[in-house]
C-alpha positions as CSV (number, residue, x, y, z in Angstrom):
1,M,0.0,-0.2,-0.1
2,A,1.2,3.8,-1.1
3,R,2.6,5.6,1.7
4,R,0.3,7.7,3.6
5,R,0.3,11.7,3.4
6,S,1.0,13.5,6.8
7,G,-2.4,13.2,8.8
8,A,-4.5,10.7,6.9
9,L,-6.2,8.5,8.6
10,R,-6.6,4.6,7.6
11,I,-10.2,4.1,7.8
12,A,-12.9,1.0,7.7
13,L,-16.3,1.0,7.2
14,V,-18.3,-2.2,8.0
15,G,-21.5,-4.0,8.3
16,T,-23.1,-2.8,5.1
17,R,-23.8,-4.6,1.3
18,G,-20.9,-2.6,0.3
19,V,-20.1,-0.6,-2.9
20,P,-21.0,0.5,-5.5
21,A,-24.3,1.3,-3.7
22,R,-26.9,-0.6,-5.5
23,Y,-29.6,-1.1,-2.0
24,G,-30.2,1.3,0.6
25,G,-29.2,4.2,2.5
26,F,-25.9,2.5,4.4
27,E,-24.6,1.8,1.5
28,T,-25.4,5.3,-0.4
29,A,-24.0,6.8,2.9
30,V,-20.8,4.7,2.6
31,E,-20.2,5.4,-1.2
32,E,-20.8,9.3,-0.9
33,V,-18.8,9.4,2.3
34,G,-16.3,7.1,1.3
35,R,-15.3,8.9,-1.8
36,R,-14.9,12.0,-0.2
37,L,-12.8,11.1,2.2
38,A,-10.5,9.0,0.1
39,E,-10.1,12.1,-1.9
40,A,-9.2,14.0,1.1
41,G,-6.1,11.8,1.1
42,H,-7.0,9.0,3.6
43,E,-7.4,5.4,2.9
44,V,-10.7,3.9,3.1
45,V,-11.3,0.2,3.1
46,V,-14.8,-0.9,2.4
47,Y,-16.1,-4.4,3.6
48,C,-18.3,-5.7,0.8
49,R,-20.3,-8.6,0.8
50,T,-20.7,-11.4,-1.9
51,T,-23.7,-13.7,-2.1
52,T,-22.6,-15.4,-5.3
53,A,-19.6,-17.2,-6.9
54,D,-20.1,-15.3,-10.2
55,A,-20.5,-11.5,-8.5
56,P,-18.3,-9.2,-9.8
57,R,-15.4,-8.3,-6.8
58,P,-13.5,-5.2,-8.1
59,A,-10.6,-3.9,-5.8
60,E,-11.2,-0.2,-5.7
61,H,-14.6,2.0,-6.3
62,L,-13.8,5.6,-6.4
63,G,-11.0,5.7,-4.2
64,M,-11.8,3.3,-1.7
65,R,-10.1,-0.3,-1.3
66,L,-12.7,-2.8,-1.5
67,V,-12.6,-6.4,0.3
68,H,-14.8,-8.9,-0.5
69,L,-16.2,-11.4,2.1
70,P,-19.1,-14.4,1.8
71,A,-22.4,-14.2,4.3
72,L,-25.0,-16.5,5.3
73,R,-27.9,-16.6,2.5
74,R,-30.5,-16.5,5.7
75,R,-31.9,-13.0,6.7
76,S,-31.8,-13.3,9.9
77,L,-27.8,-14.5,9.6
78,E,-26.8,-12.3,6.5
79,T,-25.6,-8.8,7.9
80,L,-24.2,-10.6,11.0
81,S,-22.3,-13.8,9.3
82,H,-20.8,-10.9,7.2
83,T,-19.5,-8.6,9.8
84,G,-18.0,-11.3,11.5
85,L,-15.8,-12.1,8.7
86,S,-15.0,-8.7,8.0
87,V,-14.1,-8.0,11.6
88,A,-11.4,-11.1,11.7
89,H,-10.0,-9.5,8.4
90,L,-9.8,-6.2,10.0
91,L,-7.8,-7.7,13.2
92,G,-5.0,-8.6,11.0
93,H,-5.2,-5.3,9.3
94,R,-5.6,-2.7,11.3
95,V,-6.9,0.8,10.8
96,D,-7.0,4.0,12.8
97,A,-10.6,4.3,13.1
98,A,-13.6,1.8,11.9
99,I,-17.2,2.9,11.7
100,V,-19.6,0.0,12.0
101,F,-23.1,0.5,10.2
102,N,-26.1,-1.0,12.1
103,A,-26.6,-2.1,16.2
104,A,-27.4,-5.6,14.6
105,N,-23.9,-5.9,14.3
106,A,-22.5,-5.1,18.0
107,P,-22.0,-8.5,18.8
108,W,-18.6,-7.9,17.5
109,L,-17.6,-4.6,18.8
110,P,-15.9,-6.1,21.9
111,L,-13.4,-8.0,19.1
112,L,-12.5,-4.3,17.7
113,R,-12.2,-3.2,21.7
114,A,-9.9,-5.7,22.4
115,A,-7.3,-5.1,19.5
116,R,-7.7,-1.3,20.7
117,I,-9.3,-0.3,17.2
118,P,-11.5,2.9,18.1
119,V,-15.0,2.0,16.9
120,A,-18.3,4.2,16.4
121,T,-21.6,2.4,15.5
122,H,-24.2,4.1,13.4
123,V,-27.1,2.8,15.3
124,D,-29.4,3.1,12.3
125,G,-33.1,3.5,13.1
126,L,-35.6,1.3,15.9
127,E,-35.0,-1.6,13.8
128,W,-37.3,-3.5,16.4
129,K,-40.0,-2.1,15.6
130,R,-39.6,-3.5,12.0
131,A,-42.7,-6.2,11.2
132,K,-40.7,-8.4,9.5
133,W,-38.9,-9.2,12.6
134,G,-40.4,-12.1,14.7
135,G,-40.3,-12.3,18.2
136,I,-36.7,-13.5,19.0
137,G,-35.5,-11.0,15.9
138,K,-37.5,-8.1,18.2
139,R,-35.8,-9.2,21.4
140,Y,-32.5,-9.1,19.8
141,Y,-32.4,-5.7,18.0
142,R,-33.2,-4.3,21.8
143,V,-30.7,-6.2,23.2
144,V,-27.9,-5.2,20.5
145,E,-29.0,-1.5,20.9
146,A,-28.1,-2.0,24.5
147,L,-24.7,-3.4,23.1
148,S,-24.0,-0.3,20.9
149,V,-24.2,1.7,23.8
150,R,-21.8,-0.2,26.0
151,W,-19.1,-1.3,23.7
152,S,-18.7,1.6,21.0
153,D,-16.3,4.7,21.5
154,A,-19.2,6.8,19.8
155,L,-22.4,6.6,18.8
156,I,-23.7,8.1,15.3
157,A,-27.3,8.8,14.5
158,D,-28.8,10.2,11.2
159,A,-32.2,11.9,12.5
160,R,-33.0,14.0,15.5
161,G,-35.3,11.3,16.9
162,I,-33.0,8.8,16.8
163,A,-30.6,11.0,18.8
164,D,-33.2,11.8,21.2
165,Y,-34.4,8.0,21.3
166,Y,-30.3,7.0,22.5
167,S,-30.6,10.0,25.1
168,E,-33.9,9.2,27.0
169,E,-33.3,5.7,26.9
170,F,-29.6,5.0,27.8
171,A,-28.2,8.6,28.6
172,A,-26.0,8.0,25.6
173,P,-24.5,10.8,23.9
174,T,-24.8,10.5,20.0
175,Q,-22.7,12.2,16.8
176,L,-25.8,13.9,14.5
177,I,-24.9,13.5,11.1
178,A,-27.4,12.9,8.9
179,Y,-27.5,11.8,5.2
180,G,-27.0,14.2,2.4
181,A,-29.5,15.0,-0.5
182,P,-28.6,14.5,-4.2
183,K,-29.4,17.6,-6.1
184,I,-31.3,16.7,-9.2
185,D,-31.6,19.7,-11.3
186,G,-33.1,20.1,-14.9
187,A,-33.0,16.3,-15.3
188,A,-34.0,14.9,-18.4
189,S,-36.9,13.0,-19.5
190,D,-36.0,10.7,-22.1
191,K,-35.9,7.8,-20.2
192,L,-39.7,8.1,-19.1
193,A,-40.9,7.0,-22.4
194,D,-39.2,4.0,-22.0
195,V,-41.8,3.0,-19.4
196,G,-44.5,4.4,-21.0
197,L,-44.4,7.8,-18.6
198,T,-44.6,11.5,-19.5
199,P,-43.4,14.3,-17.2
200,G,-45.7,15.5,-14.2
201,G,-48.1,12.8,-15.7
202,F,-47.6,10.1,-12.6
203,H,-47.7,9.9,-8.9
204,L,-44.5,7.9,-7.5
205,V,-43.4,5.4,-4.4
206,V,-39.9,4.1,-4.1
207,A,-39.4,1.4,-1.5
208,R,-38.9,-2.0,-0.3
209,F,-41.7,-3.5,0.2
210,E,-41.9,-4.4,3.8
211,P,-44.8,-3.4,6.5
212,E,-43.0,-0.4,8.0
213,N,-42.8,1.5,4.2
214,H,-46.7,1.3,4.3
215,V,-46.7,0.5,0.7
216,D,-50.0,-1.2,1.3
217,V,-51.5,2.2,2.6
218,I,-50.2,3.8,-0.1
219,V,-52.2,2.0,-3.0
220,D,-55.0,1.0,-1.2
221,G,-55.4,4.8,-0.3
222,Y,-55.0,5.7,-4.0
223,Q,-57.3,3.0,-5.3
224,R,-60.0,4.6,-3.0
225,S,-59.0,8.0,-4.5
226,D,-60.6,9.5,-7.9
227,A,-57.0,10.3,-9.1
228,V,-56.5,10.2,-13.1
229,L,-52.6,10.1,-13.2
230,P,-51.3,6.6,-12.5
231,L,-49.7,5.5,-9.5
232,V,-46.0,3.8,-10.3
233,V,-44.5,1.7,-7.8
234,V,-40.9,1.1,-7.7
235,G,-39.4,-1.6,-5.4
236,S,-39.6,-5.2,-4.4
237,A,-38.3,-7.3,-1.5
238,P,-36.4,-10.6,-1.5
239,Y,-37.8,-11.9,1.7
240,A,-41.6,-10.3,1.1
241,D,-43.8,-12.8,-0.8
242,D,-46.6,-12.8,1.0
243,Y,-46.3,-9.1,1.4
244,T,-45.7,-8.3,-2.0
245,R,-48.9,-10.4,-3.4
246,H,-51.0,-8.6,-0.8
247,V,-49.7,-5.1,-2.1
248,H,-50.4,-6.3,-5.9
249,S,-54.0,-7.4,-4.4
250,L,-54.9,-4.0,-3.4
251,A,-53.9,-2.5,-6.6
252,D,-56.4,-1.5,-9.5
253,D,-55.5,-1.1,-13.3
254,R,-54.2,2.9,-12.3
255,V,-51.3,1.1,-10.2
256,R,-47.8,0.4,-12.3
257,F,-45.5,-2.0,-10.5
258,L,-42.0,-1.3,-12.1
259,G,-40.0,-3.8,-9.9
260,G,-36.4,-2.8,-8.7
261,V,-35.1,0.2,-10.9
262,W,-31.0,-0.2,-10.9
263,D,-30.9,2.6,-13.6
264,Q,-30.1,5.4,-11.7
265,E,-30.8,7.9,-14.4
266,L,-34.2,6.4,-14.6
267,L,-34.7,6.8,-11.2
268,D,-33.6,10.4,-11.2
269,Q,-36.2,11.1,-14.0
270,L,-38.8,9.5,-12.1
271,Y,-38.3,11.6,-8.8
272,A,-37.7,14.7,-10.7
273,H,-40.7,14.6,-13.2
274,C,-43.7,12.7,-10.8
275,A,-46.7,15.0,-10.0
276,T,-45.9,13.5,-6.2
277,Y,-43.7,11.7,-4.3
278,L,-45.6,9.3,-2.1
279,H,-43.4,8.2,1.2
280,G,-44.3,5.7,3.7
281,H,-41.2,4.8,5.7
282,S,-41.7,4.9,9.3
283,V,-38.5,3.5,11.5
284,G,-35.6,4.2,9.7
285,G,-34.4,7.8,10.6
286,T,-34.0,10.3,7.7
287,N,-34.5,8.3,4.7
288,P,-32.2,8.6,1.5
289,S,-35.6,8.1,-0.7
290,L,-37.2,11.0,1.0
291,L,-33.7,13.2,0.9
292,R,-33.8,12.1,-3.1
293,A,-37.2,13.2,-3.4
294,I,-36.7,16.9,-2.1
295,G,-33.7,17.0,-4.0
296,A,-35.3,16.6,-6.7
297,G,-37.9,19.2,-5.8
298,A,-40.8,16.3,-5.8
299,A,-43.8,17.7,-4.0
300,T,-44.2,14.6,-1.2
301,I,-47.2,13.1,0.7
302,A,-45.3,11.4,3.8
303,Y,-45.9,9.1,6.5
304,D,-46.7,11.2,9.7
305,V,-43.7,10.3,11.6
306,S,-41.2,12.7,13.4
307,F,-38.4,11.7,11.1
308,N,-40.4,12.7,8.0
309,R,-41.5,15.8,9.6
310,E,-38.1,16.8,10.4
311,V,-37.0,16.7,6.8
312,L,-40.1,18.1,5.3
313,E,-41.5,20.5,7.7
314,T,-44.1,22.7,6.2
315,S,-43.3,21.5,2.3
316,G,-44.8,18.3,2.9
317,R,-48.4,16.7,3.2
318,Y,-48.7,14.1,5.6
319,F,-51.1,10.4,5.5
320,S,-51.8,7.8,8.5
321,T,-54.7,6.0,6.9
322,P,-55.5,4.8,3.4
323,D,-58.6,7.6,3.4
324,D,-55.5,10.2,4.0
325,V,-53.8,9.0,1.0
326,A,-57.2,9.3,-0.9
327,T,-57.7,12.7,0.1
328,A,-54.2,13.9,-0.7
329,V,-53.6,12.7,-4.1
330,S,-57.1,13.6,-5.3
331,D,-56.2,17.3,-3.9
332,A,-53.0,17.1,-5.7
333,E,-54.9,16.9,-8.7
334,R,-57.0,19.3,-8.2
335,D,-54.8,22.0,-7.3
336,P,-51.3,22.2,-9.1
337,A,-50.2,25.3,-8.5
338,R,-49.9,24.2,-4.9
339,V,-47.9,21.0,-5.7
340,R,-45.5,23.1,-7.5
341,R,-45.1,25.6,-4.4
342,D,-44.6,22.5,-2.2
343,G,-42.0,21.2,-4.4
344,K,-39.9,24.4,-4.4
345,R,-40.2,24.5,-0.6
346,A,-39.0,21.3,-0.7
347,R,-36.0,22.1,-3.0
348,L,-34.8,24.4,-0.6
349,L,-35.0,22.4,2.5
350,A,-32.7,19.9,0.8
351,A,-29.9,22.4,1.0
352,R,-29.7,21.5,4.8
353,Y,-28.7,17.7,3.5
354,D,-25.2,18.2,1.8
355,W,-22.6,15.2,1.4
356,D,-20.0,17.5,1.6
357,H,-20.7,18.6,4.7
358,V,-21.5,15.0,6.2
359,A,-18.1,13.7,5.1
360,E,-16.6,17.0,6.8
361,G,-18.8,15.3,10.0
362,Y,-17.3,11.7,9.6
363,Q,-13.8,12.6,9.3
364,T,-13.8,14.8,12.4
365,L,-15.3,11.9,13.9
366,C,-12.6,9.4,12.6
367,R,-10.2,12.0,13.5
368,R,-11.3,12.4,17.1
369,L,-11.3,8.2,17.8
370,A,-7.9,8.2,16.1
371,A,-6.8,10.3,18.7
372,R,-8.8,8.4,21.3
373,D,-10.6,11.8,22.4
374,F,-13.7,10.0,23.5
375,P,-15.1,9.1,27.2
376,R,-13.0,6.3,28.6
377,T,-16.1,5.2,30.5
378,R,-19.3,4.7,28.5
379,P,-22.8,4.4,29.6
380,S,-23.9,1.4,31.2
381,G,-26.4,0.3,28.1
382,R,-29.1,-0.2,31.1
383,R,-32.6,1.3,30.1
384,L,-33.4,4.3,32.1
385,R,-37.2,3.4,32.0
386,L,-39.2,0.3,32.6
387,G,-42.4,1.8,30.9
388,P,-42.9,1.4,27.1
389,A,-39.8,2.9,25.1
390,A,-39.5,6.0,22.8
391,T,-40.7,5.4,19.5
392,G,-39.5,8.0,17.3
393,V,-42.8,8.1,15.8
394,S,-44.3,11.2,17.1
395,S,-46.4,13.4,14.5
396,V,-45.4,16.5,16.3
397,A,-42.6,18.2,14.2
398,P,-39.2,18.9,15.4
399,A,-37.2,21.8,15.8
400,P,-36.2,23.2,12.4
401,M,-32.5,22.5,11.7
402,T,-30.0,24.8,11.1
403,P,-29.5,25.3,7.4
404,V,-26.2,24.0,6.0
405,V,-24.5,26.3,3.5
406,V,-24.1,24.6,0.3
407,P,-21.1,25.5,-2.1
408,S,-21.6,25.9,-5.4
409,A,-19.0,23.3,-6.3
410,R,-17.2,20.4,-4.4
411,R,-14.7,21.7,-1.9
412,P,-12.3,19.7,-0.2
413,L,-12.8,18.4,3.6
414,R,-12.5,20.4,6.3
415,E,-12.7,20.1,10.0
416,T,-16.3,20.7,11.3
417,T,-17.6,20.5,14.7
418,V,-19.8,17.4,15.4
419,R,-21.7,18.2,18.7
420,P,-23.5,15.2,21.0
421,A,-26.8,15.2,21.6
422,A,-27.9,16.4,25.1
423,V,-27.3,14.1,27.9
424,P,-29.3,14.3,31.3
425,A,-27.0,15.9,34.0
426,A,-28.6,13.4,36.3
427,V,-30.0,10.0,36.1
428,A,-31.3,7.2,38.7
429,E,-29.8,4.0,37.7
430,V,-32.5,1.3,37.1
431,P,-31.8,-2.8,37.0
432,A,-30.3,-3.9,33.6
433,A,-33.4,-4.5,31.2
434,R,-33.6,-8.2,30.6
435,A,-33.1,-9.7,27.1
436,A,-37.0,-9.0,25.9
437,G,-36.3,-5.3,26.6
438,A,-38.6,-3.1,28.9
């Protein structure tokens, strides 16, 4: 490996499917942040998941070095098995700082700590609320939340609601670093014709088919509406055949299912030229698909939870039931001028979510990790409340975030202040939660 520049770090990004980003928010974050860290002179290694023998295995991508390792092809073990192999590899190839994505990987954190590799965990959303997990899975995610608090040198949250949850549940500080919103200006429309669409002539849903993404609520509500424009549904799920059949059963002949769309130009054109974008995600924190929509200036109708209100504020319209969807879609078609105003407001809000600024936050955090500038004593991981846990899904809008000044062109990374969430000055200690979680 080439000699590092002075001040450059070796940084490992662990726990995702890897890059190129083709799946979800974590992969997008790894690609956007990792490429900028590499451009700044850091040595960035990304651990990538290989699930088939013939899958491509490039050695580098956008300046990042890639390590390809297998995983067990079982939903409940795929992430954990791959991260275990990644951590084993990392123990023999030391880095200055490691970022582990997904609290589900917490059982491997003691190995990194024993090897004195400073580690931050991106905790993601409230995974135990996802309907795809049964009782054991939900209990597991409750446990690993606590283990992440106890065994990480720092925690990363991508939404204020997640940061508040860890503060209230564990008295654990987090680094609040959101995702970036890609800016889609002046998108062409030529690829829309290939799928039989015209600019402004359709409503759009982009989501994995999982119950907490409420694709069924959206499709049901749309078919109850008097909308004339078709509803275009982009997405699928490898482990959700029953749910997929249910969603399809709710549709009428105005609904078009495109399945997974991997052509990024087509996807950009869909976001940029939809009449409205309907967003049903409810438990995952700040969602990259929502950020992509506002970056394209799409007027958005979103499921009514705090994470979505944090992003959209007054530019969004909100729903909780199929009837809410029916009303919102019908109103949008009757008042296109209002839809255009909402889209313009959304594009202005997207300026707060800038990948350059996000990468600066990660760079500053990695420098702190490498310098061991973090408390030696971590929170215990004990839950502070015996009652129901915070859900992070309040419909009350959070306080607006301070806008981020977006440069007119890509700029070199600089240091930025990353402030932890507030922690109560004094918290009474309670007995450790059981595996089932209180």
